[in-house]
C-alpha positions as CSV (number, residue, x, y, z in Angstrom):
1,M,153.1,128.4,133.6
2,I,151.8,131.7,132.2
3,I,149.5,131.6,129.2
4,F,148.6,134.4,126.8
5,H,145.6,134.0,124.6
6,Y,145.4,136.1,121.4
7,D,143.7,136.2,118.0
8,K,146.5,134.5,116.0
9,T,147.2,137.5,113.9
10,F,150.6,139.1,113.4
11,E,149.3,142.4,114.9
12,G,148.0,140.4,117.8
13,L,151.4,138.8,118.3
14,L,153.1,142.2,118.4
15,T,150.5,143.4,120.8
16,A,151.3,140.4,123.0
17,V,154.9,141.5,123.0
18,F,153.9,145.0,124.1
19,D,151.6,143.8,126.9
20,A,154.2,141.3,128.2
21,Y,156.7,144.2,128.7
22,N,154.1,146.5,130.1
23,R,152.9,143.8,132.6
24,K,156.4,142.5,133.2
25,T,155.1,139.0,132.8
26,F,156.2,136.8,129.9
27,P,154.2,133.9,128.5
28,D,155.4,130.3,128.4
29,R,152.7,129.5,125.8
30,L,150.8,131.5,123.2
31,L,147.3,130.1,122.5
32,E,144.4,131.0,120.4
33,E,141.5,132.8,122.1
34,D,139.3,129.8,122.5
35,E,142.1,127.2,122.7
36,L,142.1,124.8,125.8
37,E,144.7,125.5,128.3
38,P,147.1,122.8,129.6
39,L,147.1,121.6,133.2
40,F,148.8,123.6,136.0
41,V,148.4,127.1,134.6
42,D,149.5,129.8,137.1
43,E,148.2,132.8,135.1
44,S,146.1,133.3,132.0
45,Y,145.9,136.6,130.1
46,T,143.9,137.5,127.0
47,V,145.5,140.0,124.6
48,L,143.3,142.5,122.9
49,T,144.9,143.4,119.5
50,Q,145.6,147.1,119.2
51,T,147.2,148.6,116.1
52,D,148.9,151.4,118.0
53,K,150.6,148.9,120.3
54,A,151.7,146.7,117.4
55,N,153.0,149.7,115.5
56,R,155.1,150.8,118.5
57,V,156.7,147.3,118.8
58,W,157.4,147.2,115.0
59,K,159.0,150.7,115.1
60,A,161.2,149.6,117.9
61,L,162.2,146.5,115.9
62,E,163.1,148.8,113.0
63,K,165.7,150.5,115.2
64,K,167.1,147.2,116.4
65,L,167.0,144.9,113.3
66,Q,168.0,145.2,109.6
67,H,165.3,145.2,106.9
68,T,166.2,141.7,105.8
69,T,165.8,140.4,109.4
70,R,162.4,142.1,109.8
71,N,161.4,140.3,106.6
72,M,162.5,137.1,108.2
73,L,160.0,137.7,111.0
74,T,157.1,137.9,108.5
75,H,158.4,134.9,106.6
76,V,158.4,132.8,109.7
77,W,154.9,134.0,110.6
78,L,153.7,133.0,107.1
79,S,155.1,129.5,107.6
80,E,152.1,128.7,109.7
81,L,154.0,125.9,111.4
82,P,153.1,124.9,115.0
83,A,154.7,127.2,117.7
84,S,156.2,129.5,115.0
85,D,154.5,132.4,116.9
86,E,156.3,131.4,120.1
87,L,159.6,131.2,118.2
88,I,159.0,134.8,116.9
89,F,158.1,136.0,120.4
90,R,161.3,134.6,121.9
91,Y,163.4,136.1,119.1
92,I,161.8,139.5,119.6
93,R,162.3,139.3,123.3
94,K,166.0,138.4,122.9
95,T,166.4,141.3,120.4
96,F,165.1,143.8,123.0
97,D,166.8,142.3,126.0
98,R,170.3,142.0,124.7
99,K,172.6,145.0,124.0
100,Q,174.4,143.3,121.1
101,S,172.6,142.2,118.0
102,I,171.5,138.6,117.9
103,E,171.0,138.5,114.1
104,M,174.2,136.5,113.3
105,N,174.3,134.5,116.5
106,F,173.5,131.1,115.1
107,A,174.8,129.4,118.2
108,D,171.5,130.4,119.7
109,D,168.9,127.8,118.7
110,D,166.1,130.3,118.3
111,V,168.2,132.4,115.9
112,L,169.1,129.3,113.9
113,Q,165.5,128.1,113.7
114,M,164.3,131.5,112.6
115,R,166.9,131.6,109.8
116,N,166.2,128.0,108.6
117,L,162.4,128.4,108.7
118,A,162.5,131.8,106.9
119,Q,164.7,130.1,104.1
120,K,162.0,127.4,103.7
121,V,159.3,130.0,103.2
122,D,161.5,131.9,100.8
123,R,162.2,128.8,98.7
124,E,158.4,128.2,98.5
125,K,157.9,131.8,97.4
126,C,160.5,131.4,94.6
127,R,158.7,128.1,93.5
128,M,155.4,129.9,93.4
129,I,156.8,132.6,91.1
130,E,158.2,129.9,88.8
131,Y,155.2,127.5,88.8
132,V,152.1,129.7,88.7
133,R,150.2,129.0,85.5
134,F,147.4,131.4,84.5
135,Q,144.3,130.3,82.6
136,K,142.2,132.8,80.7
137,A,138.6,132.9,81.8
138,A,135.6,134.0,79.6
139,D,135.6,137.5,81.2
140,D,139.2,138.0,80.2
141,I,140.5,137.6,83.7
142,F,143.6,135.4,84.0
143,F,143.1,132.8,86.8
144,A,145.7,130.8,88.7
145,P,144.9,128.3,91.5
146,V,147.8,127.3,93.9
147,S,148.1,125.4,97.1
148,P,151.6,126.1,98.7
149,D,152.8,124.4,101.9
150,H,153.4,127.8,103.5
151,N,151.2,130.9,103.2
152,C,153.5,132.6,100.8
153,L,150.8,134.3,98.6
154,P,151.4,137.8,100.1
155,L,155.1,137.5,99.2
156,I,154.6,137.1,95.5
157,L,152.1,139.8,94.8
158,E,154.6,142.5,93.9
159,H,156.3,140.3,91.4
160,F,153.0,139.5,89.5
161,K,151.7,143.1,89.8
162,D,154.9,144.3,88.0
163,R,155.2,141.4,85.6
164,F,151.6,141.3,84.5
165,A,150.6,144.9,85.0
166,D,148.6,145.1,81.8
167,Q,146.1,142.3,82.5
168,K,143.5,141.5,85.2
169,W,144.4,138.4,87.2
170,I,143.4,136.3,90.2
171,I,145.9,134.1,92.1
172,Y,143.9,131.9,94.5
173,D,145.1,129.7,97.3
174,V,142.9,126.7,97.2
175,K,144.3,125.2,100.4
176,R,143.5,128.3,102.5
177,N,140.5,129.5,100.5
178,Y,141.5,133.0,99.8
179,G,143.3,134.9,97.0
180,Y,144.1,138.3,95.4
181,Y,142.5,140.1,92.5
182,Y,144.4,142.6,90.4
183,D,142.2,145.1,88.5
184,L,145.0,146.9,86.6
185,K,145.3,149.4,89.5
186,T,145.2,147.7,92.9
187,V,145.5,144.3,94.4
188,T,142.5,143.2,96.6
189,E,142.1,140.2,98.8
190,M,139.1,138.0,98.0
191,T,137.4,134.7,98.7
192,L,135.2,132.5,96.6
193,D,132.0,130.8,97.7
194,S,133.2,127.5,96.1
195,T,136.5,126.1,95.0
196,N,134.7,123.6,92.6
197,L,135.4,126.1,89.8
198,F,138.8,124.5,89.2
199,P,138.5,120.7,89.5
200,E,141.9,118.9,89.4
201,G,143.8,122.2,89.3
202,K,142.1,123.4,86.1
203,L,139.6,126.1,85.5
204,D,136.2,124.6,84.6
205,E,136.0,124.4,80.8
206,E,132.6,126.2,80.8
207,L,134.4,129.2,82.4
208,M,137.4,129.2,80.1
209,A,137.8,131.7,77.2
210,K,137.1,130.2,73.8
211,D,140.8,130.1,72.8
212,E,142.2,129.0,76.2
213,K,141.7,125.3,75.6
214,L,143.5,125.6,72.2
215,F,146.5,127.4,73.9
216,Q,146.7,124.8,76.5
217,E,146.9,122.0,73.9
218,L,149.5,123.9,71.9
219,W,151.6,124.4,75.0
220,K,151.4,120.6,75.8
221,G,152.3,119.8,72.2
222,Y,155.4,122.1,72.5
223,F,156.4,120.6,75.8
224,K,156.1,117.1,74.4
225,S,158.0,117.9,71.1
226,M,160.9,119.4,73.1
227,T,161.2,116.3,75.3
228,I,164.1,113.9,74.5
229,K,162.7,110.5,75.6
230,E,166.2,109.0,76.1
231,R,167.0,111.7,78.7
232,I,163.8,111.5,80.8
233,N,164.8,111.3,84.4
234,L,161.7,111.3,86.6
235,K,163.6,111.2,89.8
236,L,165.5,114.4,88.9
237,Q,162.2,116.0,87.7
238,R,160.6,115.4,91.1
239,Q,163.7,116.8,92.8
240,H,163.6,120.1,90.9
241,L,159.8,120.2,90.4
242,P,158.0,118.5,93.4
243,K,155.0,116.4,92.4
244,R,152.6,118.4,94.6
245,Y,152.8,121.2,92.1
246,W,152.1,119.1,89.0
247,K,148.3,119.4,89.1
248,Y,148.6,123.2,88.5
249,L,151.0,122.9,85.6
250,T,149.4,122.8,82.2
251,E,152.3,120.8,80.7
252,K,152.1,118.1,83.4
253,Q,148.3,117.5,83.2
C-alpha cells in the first residue's frame, strides 16, 4: 500500500496529483500530514504543497474538462465528506489517463459518485441562498450566522455581493468558525474569537441595532398573520424547510 500525506488543502491535493505523475507512483490512500498510517504500508510520501504545481494541474484540467465539471470538483471538495479527496484524485487520474472524456460515463462508479455528491453540495448552496437571514448590528453591519452540512459558504459569496452590494455584511459559519465580511468593496475571510455573540442562532440583543428587535417582531407578526391554521402541514414544512435551519430563521424562532 502506498500512502501520500498532505496538508488537506485543495492546492495540496492538486500538488499530490502532480507529484504522483512525476514519481510514477500513485497512492492507495491520502492522509493528513500527522495522521496515523494503517498497517502494512509499502511506501509513504509527504507532499509539499506548491502553488505552481497545483496551477499546472488545474490548467491541464481546463483543457480536458468543461467549466461545469471543474466546478463539480470544487463542490465535491467542499462537501468535506470522508475520502472525498481520494474520490477527486481517482477522477482526475481517469481524466488524464483516458483518451475519451469520462464526464458523462455514469457507468463508472467514481463518475457517478462525483455527480451525486456535487449535486448534494449544490442543493445546500441553494438552501443557503434561500435561508440566510441578516440581523442588523449596532454598527450598521448586517450579520447572518449559518451552519450548513457542507462547506458551501464560498459558493454563495458572489450572490450576496451582487444582491446586497450597498450594505456591509458578515455571513458566519458557526460550525466551522469562519466567515466572510463585505465592506462595500471586497469580501474578506474572517474569524471571531467567540461564537457566543449569537446564542440560539440570534445576535445578542446588546449588539443589535435599536430597531432590529422591532423589525423582527414585525416580521414574525406578518408570518403569523399569513398562516392559515387549517392548512398547516408540519411534515411538508420539514420536507421543504429542514428543521436544522429553523434556529437561524427569524420567523421560526
